[in-house]
N, C-alpha and C positions, 0 to 999 in steps of 0.2 A: 451365117456370116463368117468369113475367114479373116481373122485379125493378123496383125503383123507377126506376132510370135509363131502363128500357124504357118505363114509363108516361109519363115526361116526353117522350120523343121520339115516342112514339105520339100523344100529345096535340098536339105540334107538327105532325105529319103531318096529323092530322084537322082541325086548326084552320086550316091553311094555305089561303089562297084558291086556291093552285095545285092543290089536290086536292079541296077542298070542292065537291060537286055538279058534277063534271066534265060530266055529260050536259047540265045546264042551261046551263052556261057555253058549251059548244061549240055548242049549239043557237042561242044568241043571237049568236054571233060568226062562225060559219062560213057562207060563201056558196058555193052550188053553182057560181057563176061564177068562183070563184078558180082560179088555175092554179099552175104550178111553174116552177122553173128548174133545169136540170141541166147537167153538163159534165165535163171532164177537165182535170187540171193536169199539165203535163209540163215537163221541162227542155229546153235547146236541142238535146240529142242525141236527143230523142224518148222518153226514159225517163220513166215516170210518177213523180209526187211524192206519196207518201202522207203524210197528216198536215198538208197545207196548210190554213191558216185562211182561210175565206171569210166576209166580212162584207158585209151588204146594207144600204144606206141608201136612204131615210130610216127604214126599219124597223130593229129591233135583232136581226133574224134572223141567225144564224151557222150555219156548218157546217164540217166537216172532211173532206178527201178520204180515201177508203178505201185499201186495199192496192193497188187498181188505178188509183189517182189520180182516181177518180170521186167526184162529189158531187151531192146533190140538196137543194134548198130548196123546201119545199112551202107551200101555203096562202098564195099571193101574190095580192093584188088586182091587176087589170090596171092598168098604169101604167109609168112610167119609173123605173129604179133605177140607183144607182151601186154597182158591185161592186168590192170591194178584196180581192185575194188576196195573202196574205203567207206567206213561208217563210224561216225563218232560214237565212242564207247566200246568199239570192237577193234581187234587187231586187223591191219590191212591184209588183203588177200592178193597174191600175185601168181599169175600162171602164164605159160606160153601156149598159144593155140595156133593151129594151122588152118587157114581159110582156103578152100578149094573152089574153083569156078563152078557156078551153078548149084552148089550144095552148101546151104547155110551151116556154119559151125555152131556148135552148142557148148555152152559153158554154164554148168550149175554149180554155184559156189556156196560153201558153208563157212561162215565167218566165226572165228573163235572170240571169246570175250577178251578184252584188253587186259594186260597184265595188272593194271591198277584198279580194275573194276571188280564188282562183286560177281559171284556166280549168277548166271541168268535166273536160275530157279529161286534164288534167295529173295530177290526184290523185283516184282513186276514193274515197279515204278522206273527202274533203269531202262526197261524196254520202252515204256511209254514216253519217257523223256527223250530217249535216243531217237525214237521215230519222229517226234516233233522237231527236234533240232536238225536231223538230217533232211527232212522235207524242206525246212526253211533254207538250209544250205544249198540245195540243188534247184530250188524254185527259180523260174525266170523272174517272178515278181518279188517285191518286198512283201513278205508273208509272215504271219504269226499263226501258229498251230497249237491246239490243245487236244490231246488224244483222250479216248474214253477212260484210260487208266488215270490220267491226271484229273479229269472231270469227276470221277467217282471217289477220289481221295478226299473230297470236301463235300459238305451238304449243299449241292446246287439244285434248287427246286426245278429250274427250267434252263433252257439253253442261254437265255439272256444272262442269268446269274453266272454261268460258266464263262461266257464271253467277257463279262465285266472284270475278269482277272487278267486279261491280256493288256499289254502296254498300249496307251493311247485311247483306251475305251472308257467312257463313263456311261452310266445307266440312267434312263428315266424309269423310276420305280412306280409301282402301283400296287396297293394292297399288300405291301410288305415283300414284294418280289420285283425283280427286274422285268420290264416290259419291252422297252425299246433301247437300242444301243446308239450312242453318240460317238462317232469315230473321229479322232483328231480335231476336236473342237467344232464339229459340225452337227447340226440337229439331225434327228433320225431320218427326216425326209430326204437327206442328201446321200443316203447309203441304200444299197439294195440287199436282198436276201435270196440266195439260191440253195437248192438241194441237189447236190452232185452236179452243180453248174447250171441247173434249170431254174430260171426266175420263177418264184412263187408269189402269188398275190397276197396282200394283207387282208384279213377279214374286216377290219374297220371300214365303214362305208365312206369315210371322209379322207383317208390318207392312203399312200402307197405302201409304207413300210409295214412289215409283218409284225403282228403282236407275238413276240417271241416267247411270252409266257404261255402260249398255246401248246408249245412243243416240250415234252419232258426231256430233261437232260440225259436220262438213261436210254433214250431211243436212238441216239446217234453214235457213230463210231469215232468221230472227231469233229471239231469245229475249226474253221480257219477264217482269217480276215486277210483278204488281198488289199493291201494299201496302195499298190500300183497295179495297173492292168495291162495285159497284152492285147493286141488288136483282135485276137480271136475270142475275147470276152465282151459281154455286154458293157456298153460305155456309161450307163446311167449310175455312176457311183463316184461322185465328187469326194465324199468322205472315205469310202471304201466299200468293199463287197464282202458280205458274210456268206460263207459257204458251209452248209451243214452236210456232213458226209454220212451216208448210210453204211453200216457195218457190212463187210464182205467176207466171205469164207476164204480162209487162207491156210487152213491146216487139213492134212489128209485124214486125221482122226477126228472123231466127233468132239466138238467143244460145246459144253452146256454150262450156263451160269444162271442161278436163281437167287434172288435177294428179296427179303421181306423186312420191312422196318415199321415200327409203331412207336408212338410217343404222344406228347401233349404240350400245350402252351398254357401257362398259368395266367390267363386273362379271361375276362367275362365269364367267371365261374368255371374256368378250365375248358379248353377246346382240344379235341383229339386229332391226331394225324396218323395216317397209315400209307405205306407205299410198297409197291412190288415191281421189280424189274427182272426180266429174263431174256436170255438170248441163246440161240443154238445154231451151229453151223458145221458144215463138213464139205470137203472136196471129194468127189467120187468119180467112178468111171475109169477108163484107161488112162495111163500116165502119158504125158506129152514129152517125148524125147528125154525120158529119164527125170524130168522135172515134176511140176505139180500135175495133179489129175485134171482131166479136161472139164469136168463139171464142178460148179461151186454153188452152194445154197446156204444163205444165212437168213434167219428169221429173228425178229425181236418184238418184245411186248413190254409196255410200261403202263403202270396205273398208280395214281396217288389220290388220296382223299385228305384234303387239308382244311380242317374246320378252323378257320382263322377268325379272331376277334380283333377289333380295332377301336381304340379310344381316341376320339377326334374332337378338337375344338377349332372353330373357324371364326375369329373375330374380324370386324371391319375397322381398320385403323383410321385415325383422323388426327387433326391438330386443332386444339381449341383456340379461342380468341387471344389467349396469352402465349401462344406458340408451344404449348405443352402437349405431349402425346395423350390421346384419348381414344376411346372405341365407341362407335355408334351402335353397334349390335354385336352379338356373338351367338353362334350356333354350337350347341352341345350335341354331338352326334355319336351314336353307338352303332357300329356295324357288326353284324354276325354273318359269316360266310361259310358255306359248305362247297368248297372249290374241289371239283373232281376233274381229273385229267387222265386220259388214257390214249394210247396210240399203238400202231403196228408199223413195222418196217420190214422190208424184205429185199434181198438182192440175189438174183440168179444170173450166172454167167456160164458161157460155154466157149471153150477154146478148141475149135476144130483142127487147127494146125498152128505151128509156130508163127507168130506174127498176126494171128487172126483172133478176134474176140467178139462175141455177141453177148448182149446183156439185157436184163430187165430190172429196173430199180423202182421201188415205190415206197411211199410213206403216207400214213393217215394218222392225224392227231385231232382229238376232240377235247375241248376245255369248257366245262360248265361252271361258270363263275357265279353260281347261285348264292343269293344272300338276301338280307333285309337290313333296313336302316330305320333308326328312330332318332328324331331330331327335335330339340327345343330351340327356338330362335328367340333370344332375349334382346329387346330393343329399348334404347334410351327414350323415355317419355312417350311411348306408344305401346299398343297392345302386343303381347308376345304371340308367337305362333308355334304350332306343333305340326310336324309332318312325319309320315311314315311311308315307306315304299318297299316293294320286293324287287329283287334284281334277278333277271333270268337271261343274262348273256350266254349264248351257246356258240362258241367259236370253233371252226374247223379249218384245217389246212391239209391238203392232200396233193400228191403228185405221182405221176407214173411216166417213166422214160424208157423207151426201147431204142436200142442203137447197136452200133458195131464199129469195128476198126479192122483194117486189113493192110498188110504190108506186101507190096509187089516189087521185090527186088530193090530198086532204088527209089520207089515212090510209096505213098500210103494214102489211104482213103478213110475218112471218118464220117459217120452220119448218125442222125438221131431224130426221133419224133417224140414229142412229150405233151402231156396235158397236165395242167395244174389248176386247182380249184380251191376257193375259200368261201366260207359262209359265216355270217354273224346273225344268229337268231337273237331277237331282242335288241337289235342295234338302234332301233328308233327311239328308245328311251325306256324308263322304268315305270311300271304301273305304281301308282301311289295315291295317297289320300292326304288332303290338307285340312287343317283345323285352325280356326281363328279364335283368339282369346276373347274373353269377356272383360267387363270393366275391372274385374279383380286382378287382371294381369298387366295393367298399364302403369304400375308404380316402379318399373325397373329403371336403374340408372347405373352407369359405370362409376365405380368408386375406387380411385387410385390409392386411397388410404387403407382399403380393406386388405388384410394380410394375404399374401400371395407372392408370386415371383414375377420377374419381368415377362416371362413367357406363359403365365397363368393369370390373365386378367380376371378380376372379380367384379361382379355386378351385385347390386343390393338384393336381387331376387335369386341369385345362384346359390341358395342354401336349401337344404332339405326341409320340406314342409311349406315353402313359400308358395303362394297362389300361382305364380308363373310356372312352376314345375309340378302342378297338381292337375291331373287330367279332367277332373270335374269342372274345371274352369275353362274348358275349350269346347267349341261346337264344330261339328263336321261342316266343312265348306264345300269341297269338291272331291270327286273321285276320278282319277285318270287311269284308263285301261289301255294304254299304248301297247301296240303289238306290231310285228313286222320283221322283215329280215333283209339283209344285204348279201349279195352274192357276186362272185367274179369267177370267170372262166378264162384261162389262157390256153391257147393252142399254138404249139411251136414246132418248127422243123428247121434243121440246119445240117449243113454238110460242108466238108472241106477236103481239099486235095493238096498233098505236099510232095515235093520232089527234092531228093538229096543230090548235091553236086559238090564239086570242088572248085573253089576260086583259087587257082594256082594249086598250092598244097593245103589250102585251108578248107576244112569240112564246113559245109553250109547246107542250109535247108530253106527252100522257098515254099511258102504255103499261101493258098488263097481259099476263101470260103464265103458262104452266104447264109443268111438266116431270115426267117419271117416269123413274127409273133403277133397273133390277134388276141386282143383283150376285150372282154365285155363285162362291165361292172354296173351295178345298179342297186337301188333300194326300193322296196315296196312297204310302206308303213301306213298304219291307221291309228289315230290317237283320239278316240272318243272320250270326252270329258263330261261328267255329270255334276250338276249343281244340286246340293241338298235343299229340299223344300222345308224340312223340319228343323235343320240345324241340331241334330241329335248330339247330346253330350258325349265327349270322348270316353267317359267312364263306362258307357254302355258297351264299349268294344274292348274292355280291359284284357290285356294279355297276361301270360304267366311269367314272363321274363322280368328280372330286376337285377341291377348291378350296384350294390352299395359301395363298390371299390372303383367306380368309374374314374379314370384319369388319376389313379393313385389316391382317390378319396378327395380330390380337390373340388369336384363338382358332383351334384346329385344326378342320379339316373334311376329314380325309384319306380316310376310307373310308365308303362308303354302299352300300346294297343296291339290287337291282333288284326292283321290285314284280312285274314280269312273271314273274321266276323264282320268286317266292313263290307266286303264284296258279297257276303251272304245276305246282309241286309238289303243291298241293291238288288240281288236276284229275287229275294222273297217279297220285297215291297217296292216294286218299280214305280208305283204311283207317288212315292215320296221323293223322287229324283227327276230332274229334267236334263235332257241332253243339250249341251251348249255347242251349237254349230260353229260359233266364232272361234272358240278355243280349239276345237277339233281340227278345223281346216288350217288354222295358223300354225299348229304344231306339226301336223303330218304332211301337208301338201308341199311345202318348200323342201322337205327332207327327201322327197321321192325324185328319182332321176334315172336316166339311162345314159351310159357313156361307152362308146366303142373307140378303140385305139389300135392302130396297126403300126408296128415298127418293122421296117425292112432294112436289112443291113448287109453290107458286103465288105470284105477286107482283103488286104494283101499283107504278108509279113515275111521277113527274112531274118534268119538266125545264122550268125557267122562266128566261128571259133578261130581267133587269130593266135596261133601258137598255143602255149600253155597258160598264157596270162589273160588274154582279152576275150570276153564273151559278149557279143553285141547283137541285140535284137532290135530291129526297126519295123514299124508297121503303120498302116493307115487304115482306119475303119471309117466307113461312111454310113450313117444311120438316117433313114427317112422316116418321119413320123406324121401320121395323119389321124386326126380325132374328129368325132362328131358326137354331139350330146343333146339331150333334152332335159330341161328343167322346168320349174313352174314359178310364175309370178303371182303372189297372193296380194290382192288389193284389200286394204283395210279402210273403212270409212272413218271420218273424223271422230265419230262417237265410239270407235273401237270395234264396230261390228264388221263381220266378214263381207267384203264387197265382190268377191269372185276370185277364181283361180284360172290362170291362162297358161297353156304350155308355151315354151320358148325354146328355139333351137339355136345351136351354135356349132362352129366347126373351125378347124385350123390345120395347117400342114406346113412342115419345114424340113430342111435337110441340114445335117451337121457333119463336117469332117472332123475326125478325132485321131490325130497323129500320136505316135508314141515312140520313144527311144529309150532302151534299157541297156545300160552298160554294167557289166560285172568284171572287175579287175582283180585277179588273184595276186595278192601281195606275196604270200608264201603258202605252204601246204595247209596252214591253219587259219588264214585270215583273208578276207575279201573286202573290197571297196565297191559300193554300188552308187551309180549316178543315173537318175531317171528323170525324164520329162514325159508328161502325158496330158492329154486334154480330156476332161470328163463333162458329162451333162447330167442334170437332174430336172426331170420334167415336173410340172406343177401337179399337186395332188388332184385326184379325180374330182372331188367335190368343189375345189376352188374354180374349176373350169365351167361348172354348171351355171347356166344363166338364170338362177333363181332370184327372187326378191321377196322379202317378208317385212312388213311394217308392224311394230308392236307399240301399242298405246299404253303407257304407264302412268299417264296423268301429268298435270302441270308440275314444274315448268316444262317447256317444249323439249329441253335437253334431256329429260328423262325418257322420252320416246326414242325408239331405235329403228333404224333401217339397216337390214343385213342383206347383202347382195353378192352374187358370184361375179366372176370376171373371165368370160371366154377369151378376152384379149391377152391374158397372161402368156408370157413366153418362157421357155425353159431357161434355167440358169446354166452357165458354163464356167469352167475353171481351168486355168493352166496350172498344172501341179508339178512341183519341182521337189526332188528328194535327193539327199546325200546320206549314205548309211555305211558305217564301218561295222564289220562282223568279225569276231574272233572266236574260234572254236577251241574250247579248253579241254584239258585232260579230265578224265573221270566223268564223262558225260556232262559237258558244260558249254555255255555260250555267253558271250558278252556282245551287246549291240549298243551303238550310240549313233544318233543321226539327227538331221535337221530337215524339216519340210516347210514348204511355202505354197499356199493355194491362193491364186489370184482369181477372184470370183466376179463375174459380170452379171448384171440384172438379178440380184438377189431378191427373193420374194419375201414380203413382210406384210403384216396387217396394218392398213392405214385406217385411222379413225378421225372423223371431223364432224363439225356441226354443219348441217346442210345450209348453204347460203340462200338468200332470196333470189339471186341471179347467178348466171355463169356456172351452172352445174346441171347435168342431165336430170337430177332429182328436183331441181327448182321448179320445174313445170307443174309439179303437184304440190299445192299449197299445204297439204297435210304434212309433208315431209320437212318443210322449212323449219329450221331450228332443232330438228331431231339429230340424234347421234348416228352417223353413218359408219358402217364397218365393212371393209372390202380388202381382199388381198390384192396387192399391186406389186409391180416390179420396181426395185430401187435402182440405184446408179451402179456402184461397184463396192466391193469389200475385199478383205483379205483375212486369212488366218495363217499363222506360222507357229512353229513349235519345235521343241527338243524332246527326243525320246531316248531313254536309257533303260536297258534290260539286262539282267544277269541271272543265270541259273547254273547250278553245278552241284554234283554230289561231292561232298567235302571229304573225300578219302585221304587227302593230304594231312588232315588233322590227326593228332595222336590218339591211340587207344579207342575207347568207345565213341569219342567225338567224331571219328571217321564215318559213323553211320548217319551223320546229319546231312541234310540237303537244304539248299536255299534257292528260292525262286522269287525275284523281286524286280519291280520296274517302277519308273518315275517318268511322268510327262508334264512338260510345261507348255502352255499355249497362250497366245494373245491374238487379238483380232480387232478390226474396226469395220464398221458399216457406214458408208458415206452418203450424205445428202438425202437422209430420210425426211419426208415431208413433215413439216411442223416441228422439226428439231434442228437446233444449231450445234448439237454435240455429235460425236461419232461413237455410238455405243458399241460394245462388243457384240459378236454374233450370238443369236439365240443358240443355246446348247453348248457354248464354249466355256468349259470349266478351266480356270487358269492352272490349277494343280490337280493331278490325279496320281495315285500311287497304289501299289500292291506289295505287301510283304508276305511271303509264304514259306516259313520255315517248316521242316518236317524231319522226322527221325525214324529210321527203319532198321530193323534187324531181320533175321530169317523169318520170324513169325509175327513181329510187332510193327505197326506203322501208326505214327501220330502226326497229324497235319494241322496246321493253323493257317487261316487265310484272313488277312487284315486288308480291307479295301477302303480307299478314301477318294471321294470326289468333292472338290471344292464347289462353292456356290456358283450357279450359272443361271442365265436368264431363261425363263420359260416362255414369256411373252412380253413384247414391247407395250408400254402404257404411257410413258412420260411424253409430254409436249411442252412447248415453250409458253411462258406467261404472256397473255395478250394476243396470242395467235388465234386464228379462227378455229383451230383444231382443238379437240378435247377428247376425253375418254372417261370410262367408268372407273370408280364409283361416282355418282352425281356430285358428291361434295367436291371432287376434284374439278368438275366443270365450273361450278360457281366460284370457287376460290382462285382458280387459275385465271379465268377471264376477268376477275376483279383485280388481278395483279398482286395477290398476296405473296410476299417474299417467302413465307414459310413453305409454300407449296412449289415455288419456282426453282426446285433443285431436283436432280435425279434421285437423291437419297431421301426424298420426302415420301409420305404415304401415297402420293400420285406418281412415284417412280415406277420403273419397270418391275414386273413380277418375276421373282427369283425362286429357284429351288434352294433350300437350305443346304449347307455342306453336309456330307454324309460320310461317316466312318463306321464300318461294320466289322465285327469280329465273328468268324465262324471257326469251328474246330471239329475234328473227327479222329477217333482212334479205332484201331482194329487189331484183333489177335487171331492168328491162324491156329486152329485146332488140328485134329486129324481127319483123314478121309475127305479132304477138300472143304471142310467147314471153317468158316471165319465168323467171329462175333464182332459186332460193330456198335459203337456209340457215337452220337454226334450232337452238336449244339449249334444252332443257327441264330444269328443276331444275339450273341452272348452278352453284349453290352447294352441291349435294349435301346438301340439308336432311334432318335426321333426322325420322322419324315414330315416335310411341310414346305410351305411357301411364305414369302414375305414380299412387301412392296418397298422398293427403294433401299432400305437398310434392315438388318435383322430385327431391330426393335419393333418394326411395324409388321408383325406377323399377321398373316391371313389364314394360315392353317398349320396346325401341329398335331401329329398323331403318333401313337405308340402301339407296338405290336407284342412286346415282351419276347423273351427267348423261346425257341422251340427245341425240346429235348427228344431225341429219338434213339431207339435201341433195336438191334435186329441181328439177323443171321443170314449169311451168304454161303452158297454151295457151288463150288467149281468142280466139274467132272474132270478127272485126270490130274488134278493139281498136285497130288502127292507122287505121281509116277515119274 
C-alpha cells in the first residue's frame, strides 16, 4: 500500500531534475573523450586510509576512498584540476593533476599527521578513531562505525557487546553477554544483520534476527550501524542495519597479530576463561599504477572458552488479600556453562586494472552454548519440585560472497552472488529430568518477615537442611530427551549499473539495480518424554557439585543430581520407564515447520552534488515478497491425551515501494547538516507465520489451559523514518553529533492474549478450547518512536601536560514511544524494546606504550513482552493469578504497575576496563576486567518490586599477551 507520505516523496523523486529523463540528460552532457582519475590514500606508515574525502576543483566532483584506500572520479573533461584530500586527524593534501583524453590520471597520496596529533606509531587508537570518524563523515547514510582497534581496547566477548557501545543501541542480554541489539528504541526483530552487505539468517528457529553472541568480536575488522538506508540496500531495517565487516589486506608487507588471554570468574567455585585471536594479511603481486599491489589476502581466527556460572532466582510475584506484595513460588537455579566459540574469516581480492576489483569474502562462526541447570522450585502451600537439565545449543552462522566491480569510462558495473547459512543444533529444547516432592516438601511459605532484602525474598523452606532442599525428599517423575535442529539457507544474487553525467555543471550519478534472495528455513525436532514407573529417589542420582555460596549465601544450593546418572538408569533399565506419546507429540510436533521466502527487489537512485554545499541522494526501491510455509496442528483431547497431528499450509505475497531522500548540507569545512526521509519494512518472524496450533491442558480452572497458534495472515510492519543530524568534526581526531529521529510505524506486531469465548471466535467451534488462554501474534494499529542522540569523541590534546594523552568517547540517547489501540487495553504502552535512556562513557589514556580504557554502559528498563490487560475485559494473561483477579475486578491488579503488568528488563549499568603495556619486539601485555561492578540481570512485572528473575555473574578477570609483527619497525 502507498500512503500519502509516499506519494509526496515519489512526486519529489519524479519531478527532480536529477532523475527526470536521465537518458536525455546523459546524452547531452557525456562526451566519449572524457576520462577519469583514480588513486590510493595512505598514511606515513603505508597503511591505507578508508573514508578519505577527495574534492576536485574547479568541478564539484567528490569521492571517498574505499576499504582499501582506493578512489575513482569519473567523467572528467581533459584539463588541469586541483585535488584536495582531507582526513580527520591528518593534514590536508593538495595537488595539481592533468587529465588527458582516454588516459585515466593517477594520484597516489600519502597524508601526514596533523600538527596537533600524535605520531602515528605512538597510538594505534588514533588511526582506529580516525578511520571510524572519516567513514561516518563521507557516508551517504547516517552511520556509526567501530573499528577493530576500538573493539579490542575493551573486553568485548562478542560483536553484540561491541555494538552496545554505539549511540542509540541497547542490548538484550543472555547469560552475561549481549545477544541481540535494539536500535533507536525498536525491538531486535526490526533490524537486520549483514556481513559485508549480505543479509545473514539468524540461527534461532523462531526469529529473523541474528544471535550476535554467535560471532566473536575478534573476528571482524569493524562493525557499523546504518541508521538510514540508500535505495541500493535491503529495506527490511526499520530500526537500522548492522553490518559486520571482514578484515581486508591493506598493507604491502605482512601483518600478523596473535593474542592469548586467560582468566577466571569467582563464582560457583571459580570458573575459568581462555581466548585466542589471530589475523594475518598481505598484499602481493605486481603493483597497480604505483599504488597498492594487485592481490590481497587476509585471514582471521578466533576462539574462546568461557566457563560461566550464574546464580539465579525466579520468584512469582502476587498481591495478597490486603493488597501487600507476596510471592506464590520461587525457583533457585544454578547454571554452569562451558561456552566455546570459534570462527574463521577470510578476504581475497584482485585488482586486474585501475577501477576493477574482484573479490571473495567469507565467514564461519560456531558457538557451543553447552551447560547444565539445577533448579529447586519452592511453592506456597504445595509440594516443592526439583528439575535438572543439560543444554546443548550449537549455533552456526556462515556466509560466502563472490563479486566484482568495474569502471568503464563514465559508467560502472557491480555484481555479486552470495550464500549464507545458519544452524541451531538443540533448538527444540533442553533434555532434562523433573522430580516431584514428597509430603516432606509441602510446608513451604513465603515469609516477608524473614531477614532478606527487597530483591531476595525468603521462604520458610529456603534454609540449608530444610526438607524442600534435600534430594532424598524428591522422586523422579519424567525424563525429556528432546533433540533436533533448525537450519536456514539464503541464496542471493544482485547487480547494478551506474552512469556518471553532469546536470549543467553539477556532477551526478544515476544508478539502477536488482536483487533476488531465496530463503529456506525450518526445524526438525523430536521430544520423547519418559515417565518413571518406580519414582526413584533423587538421592540415587547424586552429583558431585555443590555451592555453599549460591547467591552470596542468601539461599542454599547444597545437593544436585547428575544427568548422566539419570539417563544411564533409563538406558540400563528401560523396563522402569514408559514413553508418554501425549507429551512427546505436544512438545515437538508444533515446533516443526518449513518456510520458504523469496524477496525480489529493484531500485533506481540518483546522487547529485550541487556546488560545494549540497549533496542530494534520491531513490526508490521496490521489494516483492512471496512466502509459503507448512506447520502442524496438534489436537488434544479433553482428558489431555494426544488426538492427532495434521499438517497445515499457508502462503502470502505483497509488494512494497520504499522511497528515500538523503540530503547532506556542508555548513563549513568541519561541519555538516543531514536531513533524511526513508521508508522501511520489517517482515514477520518466520515462526509467527507458521499455521501451527497446540492445546495444553493444565487442569481446572479452564483459564489455566492454553491454546497457542501461528498467524499466516500477519502482514509486514512499515515505517516512515525522519532524521535530522548535525555533525561537527573536531581537531585532534574528534567528532560531535546531535540529532533527532522520528519513526511512524504502521501495523506493529504484538502478542495478543485472550480467554476463548463460547461464540464469535474461530476457536469457539472446539468446546475444549472455550475458556482457555489463547496466545497469537497479531497486527496492531499504529505506533511511533522518537528520540534524541548526542555523541562526542575526541583525543584531548588541548589539555595541558600529561592530561593531553587522554581521550573521551561518550554518547547519550533519549527515546519515547507509544503503541496505539492494542486489543484489551485502553492505555498506550511504550514499544517493546524501547529504553527511555541509554548512554556510554568511555574515557581512556594512552602514551607511547601504555593504554588504559574504561567502558561504562547503561540501558534503562524496557518492556520485554506485553502482559497487562484491562480489568473486566474478556482478555487475560499468565500467570493464572492475574486471570482470576483481573476478571473479578480487583483494583490492586488493575494497573500497569501491578504484578500483572508488562514484563520488563531491569535497567543495566555495566563497567568494563582494560589496560595494556607495549614491551619490545611487538609484544604487549594485557589485563582486563569485565562486569567489574557485578551488575544484576533480570526481569520484573509492572514495577521493579515485582521481580520475576534476578541473576548475577560476578566479574571476569583476564590476563594475556599479544604479539604484532613489525610493530617496532
